[in-house]
C-alpha positions, 0 to 999 in steps of 0.5 A: 571671558564669556563661556555660555552653554559650555561646561566649567573647566572644573566639571571634568575634575568633578567627574573624575572625583566622583568616579574615584569615589566609585559612583556609577559612571552615568551619575558622575556624568549627569552631576558633572556635566549637567549640574556642576557646570560653572566654576563656582558649582564645580569648585564647591562640589570638589570641596565637598568630595575632598572633605567627605571620605565615603559619601553615599549617593544621597549625600552627594545629590543632597549637596549638589541640590544645596549648591544649586540652591545657593547659586540661585539665591546668589543670582536672585540677590544680584538681580535684586541689587541691580534693580534696586540700584536702577530705582535709586538712580531713577529717584535721584536723577529722574528719567534721563533721555539718551 
């Protein structure tokens, strides 16, 4: 199911978990609905929030940035693997007219 430009179903959970930790509402909204917008990022953030008893704003923002960096690294790795597969196919099969 494709959900481009829609928040993750878990974003609301992130928002509520941040509010429960007594963070400012504006920060909670920003993190949950602007940055933790995929199931992957939201689930990672929820795991962090449930493990840490009393995180500071800085700790949460640092974790958010680490999650986003991991996601970007994974995206680039997948992109590279797809390109490498295409190159390998080209070397093995040559140019295939369609």
